[in-house]
Each structure stands twice: as structure tokens, then as C-alpha cells.
N, C-alpha and C positions, 0 to 999 in steps of 0.2 A: 543558446548557449548549451556547452555541455552541462553546466550543473541545473539547466531547467529540467532535465530531463528526470525521470527516476533512478536510473542508474547512477548518474551524478549526483543528485542529491545524497542517495545512501552512501555513495564513497564516501562526501564529503564529511556526512553525519558520523561514518564509522571511524575516519580519521579524528574528528574533533572528540568523540567520547574515548576513543584510544589515549589520545594526551590527557585528557581529564583523569583516566585512571592511571596513566604513568605518573602524572604531577601527585596523586594521591598517594602512590607508592613513592616516588621521589623524597618528600620530607622526611618520611620514617627512616629512609634508607640515608640520608646525608646525616640524621642525628645518629644512626647506628656506627655509621663510618668513623664520626667524630669521636666518639665515647670509643671505638676501639683503638683509635690512633691513639689518644690521651692515654687510654689505659698501656699501651702501647710502651709509651714515652716512661710511664709509671715504673713499669717493670724492667726497662734498660736502665733507669736509674737507679733502681734498688740491686740491680745487680752490680753496677758501677760503685755503688756505694758498700756494699758487702765486699766487694774485691779490696778496696781500699781498707776495710777495717779489718781484713784478713792478714794485713801485713805487717809484720812484727813491728813492738812497740819501738824496739831498737834503730830500726831503720827509718830514715826518713825518707818521705814520698815527694819526689821531684814535683816542681811545679808542671813541668810537660807533661808526666803521667798523670797528674790531675785534669789537666786541661783536655789530655786525650779521652779521658773517662767522659768527660762532661761533653764533648765534642760527639763522642759513641752515641750516648743518650739522648744527643740534641736538646741539652738544657744549659742554665746558666747556675742554678744552685739545686741541692739534693738535701733534703730534709727527713729524716727517719723518726717516727715517733715511735717509742717504746716503752710501756709501762708507765704512760704518763709524760713521759720525757721526751722532750724536742731534742733532736740532735743534730746540728747543721754538721753533714761529713762531707760534702762536696760544695765549692763555692768559688764565684767568680764575678767581676766587675759587671754589675748590672747596667745596659744603656740608658734605661728610664726605671723609674719607679714602679712598680705593678700597677695595672690599669684596671684588673678585674681578677675575682677570685671566683674559681669553681669547684663545688665538692660534687662530684660525680656520684657518692655515696646516698645524698640525700636529696638529689634532682630528680623530678617525675618527669614521666614522658613528654608531657606537653614543654613542661620548662628546657626539657634537653633539645626538643624539636626548634623550640624559641630561639636557643643560644646557638644553635647549628645555622640556623637564617641571617643570625646577625654577624657570623662571621664573613659571609658573604659581601653585606652591607657595610662592613667595617674597612677602610682601604688603608688604614695607617698600619704599621707592624707593630701593634701592642705588645707589652711586655704582660704575661697573664700569669697568675700562680692557680695550680691545680694541686687538689687535696684526693686521694683516693687509697683504696686498699689493693696491695697487690695481691693478684693470687697465687704468686712463686714464693717459694721458700717457706719463710713464717709467718707469710702473710700479713705482715706489718702495715701499719698506715704509712704513706708515702706523700711527701708534698716536694713539688718542684716548679720551679721558676721558667719559663721559656718564652721563647717568642713565638706570635701568632701567625707570622707570614708564611711559614712552611705548613701550618695546618690550613692555611686558606688555599696554598697552591695545591696541596694533596685533594683538599675538598673540591676546587674546582676541574681536577684532573679527574676524579671520581664522576661527578657531576658530567662531565662531557661523554665520559662512556655510558654513562646511563642515558643521556641523550640520543648520541647514536643508536645505542641499542633500541630504545623507544622508536625512532625514526624507522628501523629496520623492522621490528615488529609489527609498527602501523601499518608499512607499507605492504608486508607479506598480507597481512590479516584483512586490509583494504582491498588488496588483489584478489583474494579467495572468494572474499564476500562478493564483491562488484561480480567475480565470474558466476557464483551461485546465482546470485540475483538475477542477473543476464539470463543466465539458462533456466532457473525454475519459476520467475515470474515476469520477466520483461518479454522474453520470448513468446510465451503462451499469451501474455496480453497483447502482445502486437500481432497475433494471430487473431482473437477476437476482434482486434480493431479494424484490421484488413477485412476479415468477415461482413463486420458492419458496414465499413465503405462499399463493399461488392454488393452488399445487399441494398443499402441505399441507392444505388445507380439502378438497381432492378428488382425491385420489391415484388414483382410478381413471378419470376423466375424462381420457383422450387429448388432447382440445383444450386444456389447461392445461400441456401439455409445451413448455419453451421451445425457441424455433427461433434457432440462433447468427446473429446480425447483425453484432456489431462488428467493427469493421476492426483494431482492435488487436489484434495476434497473441495476446497474453496472455488477455486477456479473451475471445476468441474462443476458445481451448483450455478456458477456463474453462466457455464456456456449451456448447460440446461434450460437455465431460465430464459437466455436468450435465444435457445432454438425454439421454445414454447410460443416466445412473444413473437418470433418471425413465422412460425407456422399458424399463429391465429392472425398476425396480422395480413399474411397472404390470401388465407381465407376469406377476411373482411373485405379486402379488397377485390378478390373475386366475384363475393356476392354483391358487391357495391356495383361491380360493372353488370352483372345481371341484371340487380334492380334499376341501374340507368338504362338497359337496353330495353326492361320490361318497362320502365317509365315512358321512352320514346314511342314503344308499341302503343301502350296506352292512350298518349296522346293523338296517335293517329286515327286509332279506333273510335275514340272519344270524339272526333271530328267529324267521323262518318256518322258516328250514332247519334250527334247531337241534332243532324240533318234528319236522320230519319224519325227521331222523335218529336222533331218539330213538325214533321210532316203529321205522325199519328197524333200530336195535341191538336191540330186542325181538324181532324178528322173525328177525334173526341169532343170537340165543341159542336158539333154537329148532331151527337146521339142525344145531346140534353134538349134538342127538340123532340126526339122521340115520344109517339104516344103512351109507349109501354110506362108504366109506373116504375115497375123494377129496374128499368133501363135508365131510366131520369134519377133514380135514388142511387144506382151506381156510377153515374158518369161524373159527378163533382170529385169522387176519391180518385176515379182513373185520372181526370185531368189533373189532380194535384199531386200523384204519382209521377205523371209523366214530366210535371213543373219541377219536381226533386230531381229527377233524373236528367234533366235539359240543364239544370243550376250545377249539378256534378260534374257533367261533362265539360261547360264553360268554364268552371276553376280548374278543372285540369288542364285545358288547354291554355288558360291565362298564363299557369306558373310552369307549365310544361316541364313538371317533374313530379317524382312521388310524392313529395312533401305536401302535406295541408297546408291550406290557407288560414289565416287566424280566422278564430271563430268571431259572429257578427251577434254581440250579447242583447239579449232583450228579456224581460221578464214576462212569462207567459204561465198559465195554468198547465200544471204536469199532467193530471189526470186524464186529459183529451188526446195528448200524445202519446200514452201508454195505451188507452184505448185502441187508437189508429194502429200502433203496432201489433198489438195482439189481434185485432179484426185483421190485418192484412196476412199475419203469418198463420193465423188458424185457416183462412181460404187456402194459403197454400199447403197445407198440411190435409185438407180436405177431412178433417175431422178426425184423423188417425190420432192424434196429440191434442191434449185438452190443454189450452191455455188460457190463463186468467189474469185480470189485472185487480190489483189491492192497492188503489192510491188514494188517498183523500182528496175530497172534490177542492178543497180550499187551499191545497197545495200549491205553491207559485216559485220556479226556479228562474233564475236569470242564466240563460246560455242561450246559445245558437239552436235554434228549434231544427234545422236541417241537420245539423251534426248530431246533437242528441237522438234525432230518429236512427240515422245510421249506426249509433252504438248500441241502442236497444234492439235493434233488428238484426245486427249481427249476433248477441248474444242469446237471443230468443230463437234467431234461425240455428244456433250451433246447438243449443239444448234441444230443440226438436228433432234436429237429424240426429243425435247420438241416440235419442230415446228410440227414432225408427229403425236404425241400425240395429239396436239390442234386438228388436224382434219384439218387446214387450210395452203395453201398455204403460202409461205414464203422463205425468203432468207438468208443464211449466208455468211458475208463476212469477208475475211480475208485480212487486210490492214497492211502497217507498215512504217513507216519514223523515221528521228530522230529527237531529242528533246534536244538539247544542248549535255551534258555529256551522254544523254541516247540514248538506241535505244527501240522505242515502237513499241511493235504490237499489234493491237486491232482484236478481234474474236467478232463481232457482228450478230445480227440475230434480225428477225422481228416477234419473237415469242411471248407467251402471258406474259412474265416476270416471276420471280421468286416468289413463295408463301413465304409469311413472315416467317414461320417455318425454311425453307431453307435458309432464309438471315442469321437470328440469328446463327444457326450452318453451316454456308456454308462451313467452311474449317475443319469440324470437322468430324472424320471418321466415317462411319455408320449412322451419324445422319444429314448430308447436303446434303441428296441427293433428288432432285427435282421431279424425275421420279418414279412412280411407279416400284416397283420391281427391282428398283438400288440400290447397296450396299453403294452409298455415298463416293466412295474412288477415282475417276476420279480427282476432283478437289484438296484432300489433297495430291495424288501424285503429280499432276502439281505443286502445291504450293512448294512442298517440291523441285521438280527439280528446278524451276528457283530459289528459296532462294540459293539451292547450286551454281549456276552461280553468286552469289551477287547481284540478282535482286529481283522485287516484283511482283505478280500476285492479281489483286485486281479487286472487283466488281465496275466498274466505273458508271454503271447506270441501272436500271430495272423498268421496269413499263409496262403499254399494249401497249407500241409502241416498245416493245422487250427489249434485255441484251446485255449488252458490257463488256467483259473482257479486261483488259489492262496488259500486258505483260512489264516491264520494265527492261532492261539489260543494263550495261554498254557499251558503245559505243564501236566497234572495231577499231584497228589502221589501217588505209587504207594502201595497198601495198597488 
């Protein structure tokens, strides 16, 4: 329906508001018209009375002349009040006793408006008495008796003129506003909607992104916000497509890598029988690392996507896990970066050991690589402790700190890498794994003195 549209509703509201305004103007207007009509009768009656009084006393006034004067003034009787004396100047037979008396000089605005409305709702032809002061001649007080029907007819004609004028004004104003709304609001909004529909059908098509063109500030702000939203969404969709392609590639690589690691695990089992004591000490760690890698490959193949599997929670001592991470990464840096562990031996955590191992490995490796790239010696410290209902793990380094761009996109895939050549996925994976445990990973500090990342996990139940 037409009135379900913005233009239709605006048109309807415009007509309603204009009519309301005209009604508010109508009542005072008819009250003013009634006063002017009655005042005109009083002045005509005074002229008729003065004409009669000007006749020489020796000449008798014919009844015909007196009746003509009364018809001219459209009244039945005329009384002049002069010097507190009432003088009946013109008179005729009343069709009925006066039904109401109105004193124009003493009536207030509300009373005048109420009397005017009563005229419309009084169908019978009453005889009324009107008292007022004439503004002509001697400005004496005049009292007339007259019929109300001619007044009602004149007021109805006046009201119809106002009605027709109001309808014409309403139609003209509504039409102009309708055209203005169509041109200034509806058409620009229709353009925005058309762009939204076109973008919905092909969000990956950058040519369908809206270009702000409106001269209206509010609409231009809406178009600019929509353009920004569309650009971000298009970028996110492209990034997700790349991530999906990467996930498929990782799944394929994981399949082949799992087979290679399984073979390596079988060979590592044989190393345990070596007669070299150093080899026998290293073999269990090698087997454990291979088992972690195989488990990761199997999980990737099971889900077939980049999302991480839910953690398998179990309580275990935290210190041995941290020491294993420190030992592995120290061996990877070959002593170029000093990595130390500071964790109480009795601290217990309830988490997925493999996932927490990956989180700490990512953080420690990033810190060590940042120190190596700087070309200066430095330290990486992994510390842990309790803080109320939380268990906090900090990975701190004495490296050069994070650049501004890396801080802005710290946990964004492919955008938050601080090291040249890095993919920017390590922190993203770590944050996702920690979030799966009901915890948080955040940057606690960064600057020339180094970087600290804090992991907060729900504290484990002792036992």
C-alpha cells in the first residue's frame, strides 16, 4: 500500500498536521467573524436610530420607514443608552422572547470562542439580545434584538471558505513536501538500498561497494559507514577464503607429515636401545616431541579446518611443562638467547597439556627470535604464579619491543607479525587456545626494555 511507504506516511502526516493547524486557527477565526458580524449589526442599528432621531418632531415617521430601517439593520428592536438612560428608538413585533443575551464588551476570548461554537450546534432560529459599544459617531452603547439564523448562515459560509482554503493549502503543502521528501530522502535511500542488495548478491565483488555521493550530511555519513562496512566485510571474506584454502593445504600436508612422523617415531624407538648414554637420555624427549606432532596432525585431519579442537582438561604440575619448553627452545637457539624458567614446583594447572605446550612454545619462540633479529644479547623468562582465582603465566623478554603496526594488529592473522618473514599466526593460535581454556592472552607491556605477555587461566583445584 502507498501509505506503507515513507513518502506515503509523510504525505499523510503532513495533511493531518496541516488540518490540525487549520482547526486551531479556525476557532479563533469564527469567533472573530461573529464579533465583527454583531458589531456591524450594532453600527447599522445605531445609524438607523440616529436617522430616525434626526427627523423633526413635528413630522411623524411612517411605520413603513421604521420597518425599512429595521430591515436595513437586520434587527427587531434598537435601544440607545445615553447618560444611563435607555431609549427604545426602533421597535417591531418580536417572533419570540429573547433566548440569550450577549455583551460583547465584557466577554473574554474563551467566552467568545465558546459562543461562536454554540451557534453551529443550535439549529433553531433563536432571538438574541446583543449589547455593545458602537465605534461610530458618539460611540454610545447600543442594544439590539435580532434573529440568530442569518448569523449562523453567514458563519457557515465563512467556515466553508476556510475549509476550502485549508484543503487547498494542505494539498499544496503536502504535494511540495512529498516531492521534496522523494527527491531529498527517498531517492538517496533507495540508492543505498539498491547498493546493499547488489552487494548482498556478490559481496566478494569490490565494484559493488557504494561510493558516497549524497550532499545531505546524515545520508553521506550513512553511505560512508556502509562503504567502510562493505570494504571490511569484503576483506574479511577474502581473508577467510585464504584461510580456508590454507586449511585445506594444511590438512593435505598433515596427512603426509603424519605418515613421515610415524616412521620417524618407529626409528626413534630403536634409538632408546643405543649403548650411548647421551642418546638414551635424548631419545624419550625426541619420542615425546614426535608424539605431539603426530597428535597435532591427527587433530587437523579430524576437523579438516583451521579451528582448534576443544581442550582435553586434566590437572598436572606446571613446572615440568615450562621446563620442557625452555629446554627445547634453548636447544633451538643453541645458546644465543638465554631462556630461564621461574615456576614454583608445587603449582598445578588444569589444562590441555599439549595445547598449553604449544602456547608457551609460540610465545617463547617469538621472544627468542625477536632478540636474535635485534643482534643484541637478551633473556627470555617464563614465570608462573597464582593471583586469586587465576593462574598467571608470563613470558618476558629483553628484546626491542613491538613496533606500532604489530601492536595494532597483534591478534589478527597474517597482519600481526612482528618479525620479517613471519606469517603472523603464532599469537593468533596461542590466543585461540587460551580462550578455549576460559582464559585470556594479552600484551601486558612493551617498550625498549622488552615485551611481556600474560596468560590467565582459571586456577586448578589442588589435589
